[in-house]
MITORLO-157204 format. One record per residue: x, y, z of N, C-alpha, C in turn; residue number from 1. Coordinates in steps of 0.05 Angstrom, whole numbers, always signed. Layout:
# residues N
   n_east   n_north     n_up   ca_east   ca_north    ca_up   c_east   c_north     c_up   resi
        X         Y        Z         X          Y        Z        X         Y        Z    NUM
...
***
This chain:
# residues 118
   n_east   n_north     n_up   ca_east   ca_north    ca_up   c_east   c_north     c_up   resi
     -373      +260     +229      -353       +280     +237     -340      +292     +212      1
     -337      +318     +211      -324       +331     +188     -296      +321     +184      2
     -288      +319     +159      -261       +311     +152     -244      +337     +150      3
     -232      +345     +172      -215       +369     +172     -194      +367     +194      4
     -173      +383     +190      -152       +383     +210     -162      +394     +237      5
     -181      +413     +236      -192       +424     +260     -208      +402     +276      6
     -223      +386     +261      -238       +365     +274     -219      +344     +286      7
     -199      +337     +271      -179       +318     +282     -165      +329     +306      8
     -157      +355     +305      -144       +367     +328     -162      +367     +352      9
     -187      +373     +348      -206       +372     +371     -208      +345     +383     10
     -209      +325     +367      -210       +297     +377     -184      +289     +391     11
     -161      +297     +380      -135       +291     +392     -132      +306     +418     12
     -140      +331     +419      -139       +347     +443     -156      +335     +465     13
     -180      +326     +458      -198       +314     +477     -185      +288     +488     14
     -174      +272     +470      -161       +247     +478     -138      +253     +498     15
     -122      +273     +493      -100       +280     +510     -110      +290     +537     16
     -129      +308     +536      -139       +320     +561     -153      +300     +579     17
     -168      +281     +567      -181       +261     +583     -161      +243     +598     18
     -137      +241     +588      -116       +224     +600      -95      +241     +615     19
     -100      +267     +616       -81       +286     +629      -53      +283     +616     20
      -53      +281     +590       -27       +278     +575      -19      +304     +562     21
      -36      +324     +562       -29       +349     +548       -4      +361     +561     22
       +0      +356     +587       +24       +366     +601      +50      +356     +589     23
      +49      +333     +576       +73       +321     +564      +76      +329     +535     24
      +57      +342     +524       +57       +348     +495      +68      +376     +489     25
      +93      +380     +498      +107       +405     +492     +115      +404     +463     26
     +120      +427     +451      +130       +427     +423     +155      +409     +419     27
     +174      +410     +438      +197       +393     +437     +190      +363     +437     28
     +173      +355     +455      +165       +327     +457     +150      +318     +433     29
     +132      +335     +423      +117       +328     +399     +134      +326     +374     30
     +154      +344     +372      +173       +342     +349     +189      +316     +351     31
     +197      +309     +375      +213       +284     +378     +195      +260     +372     32
     +170      +260     +381      +152       +238     +375     +147      +236     +345     33
     +144      +259     +332      +140       +259     +303     +163      +247     +289     34
     +187      +254     +297      +211       +242     +284     +213      +212     +289     35
     +205      +203     +313      +205       +175     +319     +186      +160     +302     36
     +162      +171     +298      +142       +158     +282     +150      +157     +252     37
     +164      +178     +243      +174       +178     +216     +195      +156     +213     38
     +211      +151     +233      +230       +129     +232     +215      +102     +231     39
     +194       +99     +246      +178        +74     +245     +166       +70     +217     40
     +158       +92     +204      +148        +90     +177     +170       +80     +158     41
     +193       +91     +161      +216        +83     +144     +222       +53     +146     42
     +219       +42     +170      +225        +14     +174     +208        -4     +156     43
     +184        +4     +150      +167        -12     +132     +178       -13     +103     44
     +194        +6      +96      +204         +7      +68     +233        -1      +66     45
     +246        -4      +89      +275        -10      +89     +279       -37      +74     46
     +298       -37      +56      +306        -60      +41     +287       -68      +18     47
     +265       -54      +15      +247        -60       -7     +258       -48      -33     48
     +252       -60      -55      +258        -48      -81     +237       -26      -86     49
     +242        -9     -107      +223        +11     -114     +196        -2     -120     50
     +196       -24     -135      +172        -37     -143     +157       -49     -119     51
     +172       -61     -101      +159        -72      -76     +147       -50      -59     52
     +161       -27      -58      +151         -5      -42     +125        +7      -53     53
     +121        +3      -79       +97        +14      -92      +74        -6      -93     54
      +79       -30      -84       +57        -50      -85      +57       -67      -59     55
      +52       -53      -37       +50        -66      -11      +25       -83      -10     56
      +26      -104       +4        +2       -121       +8      -16      -107      +28     57
      -40      -118      +31       -60       -106      +49      -51      -103      +78     58
      -38      -123      +89       -29       -122     +117       -8      -100     +120     59
      +11       -99     +102       +33        -79     +103      +21       -51      +98     60
       +2       -49      +80       -10        -23      +75      -24       -12     +100     61
      -38       -30     +114       -51        -22     +139      -31       -13     +160     62
       -9       -27     +162       +12        -19     +182      +23        +8     +174     63
      +28       +12     +149       +38        +38     +139      +18       +60     +145     64
       -8       +54     +140       -29        +73     +145      -29       +82     +174     65
      -25       +63     +192       -25        +69     +221       -1       +87     +228     66
      +22       +82     +215       +45       +100     +220      +40      +128     +209     67
      +28      +129     +186       +20       +155     +175       +1      +170     +193     68
      -18      +155     +204       -37       +167     +223      -23      +178     +248     69
       -3      +163     +258       +12       +172     +281      +27      +198     +274     70
      +39      +199     +250       +54       +222     +242      +35      +246     +239     71
      +12      +242     +226        -7       +264     +223      -17      +274     +251     72
      -22      +255     +269       -32       +263     +295      -12      +281     +310     73
      +14      +273     +310       +34       +289     +323      +38      +316     +309     74
      +37      +315     +282       +40       +340     +267      +17      +360     +273     75
       -7      +350     +274       -30       +367     +281      -27      +378     +309     76
      -20      +362     +328       -17       +371     +356       +6      +392     +358     77
      +28      +387     +344       +51       +406     +345      +42      +432     +333     78
      +28      +432     +311       +19       +457     +298       +0      +472     +317     79
      -17      +457     +331       -36       +470     +350      -21      +483     +373     80
       -1      +469     +383       +15       +480     +406      +31      +505     +397     81
      +39      +506     +372       +54       +529     +362      +37      +550     +348     82
      +11      +546     +348        -8       +563     +335       -1      +567     +305     83
       +4      +545     +292       +10       +545     +263      -14      +534     +248     84
      -23      +549     +229       -45       +540     +211      -32      +523     +189     85
      -35      +497     +191       -22       +479     +173      -31      +483     +144     86
      -56      +489     +140       -66       +493     +112      -53      +518     +101     87
      -53      +540     +116       -42       +565     +107      -11      +562     +102     88
       +2      +548     +121       +31       +544     +118      +38      +528      +94     89
      +21      +508      +88       +26       +491      +65      +21      +506      +39     90
       +0      +522      +38        -6       +539      +15      +18      +558      +10     91
      +28      +570      +31       +50       +589      +29      +75      +574      +18     92
      +80      +550      +29      +104       +535      +20     +102      +525       -9     93
      +78      +518      -17       +74       +511      -45      +80      +534      -63     94
      +71      +558      -56       +77       +582      -72     +107      +588      -73     95
     +120      +584      -51      +150       +587      -51     +163      +567      -69     96
     +154      +542      -68      +166       +521      -85     +159      +525     -114     97
     +136      +537     -120      +130       +543     -148     +150      +563     -159     98
     +159      +581     -143      +179       +601     -151     +207      +588     -153     99
     +213      +571     -134      +240       +559     -133     +243      +538     -155    100
     +221      +525     -163      +222       +504     -182     +203      +509     -206    101
     +210      +528     -223      +192       +534     -246     +190      +510     -264    102
     +166      +505     -273      +160       +481     -290     +179      +479     -314    103
     +182      +501     -328      +198       +500     -352     +228      +494     -347    104
     +236      +497     -322      +264       +492     -316     +269      +465     -303    105
     +249      +454     -289      +254       +430     -273     +239      +406     -281    106
     +221      +408     -300      +204       +385     -307     +221      +360     -312    107
     +215      +339     -297      +228       +313     -300     +256      +312     -288    108
     +264      +332     -272      +291       +333     -261     +287      +338     -231    109
     +298      +321     -214      +294       +321     -185     +317      +333     -169    110
     +332      +350     -181      +354       +362     -165     +343      +382     -145    111
     +360      +389     -126      +353       +409     -106     +354      +437     -119    112
     +340      +456     -107      +337       +483     -119     +365      +496     -125    113
     +383      +494     -106      +409       +506     -109     +424      +495     -133    114
     +419      +470     -140      +433       +457     -162     +425      +468     -189    115
     +402      +480     -191      +392       +491     -216     +405      +518     -222    116
     +415      +531     -202      +428       +557     -205     +456      +555     -217    117
     +467      +532     -216      +495       +528     -226     +496      +526     -256    118
***
């Protein structure tokens, strides 16, 4: 199977349709599910040090991978329901961020864009 967002969306759509779940996958519900899964991802890192968060063991890494997969699944379905091309939107957002955060001005500095204008 090709490694693409379109292929994943097709598989996710088939999964939902076979279970008659597409009726529940409104943009609102998908956005809420996405936020919930992001919270579950955060739980895996809560109370860890920076070093611990960068060196998860195999079991924890697998659990985190499953949460990331849930997030990606809901994100892909939400984009499909809203007719958003995630690749094109991401390319556009990178171009915007390249303008907002010019390398010569922000290298090694993690402030928000508005803070650089001061």
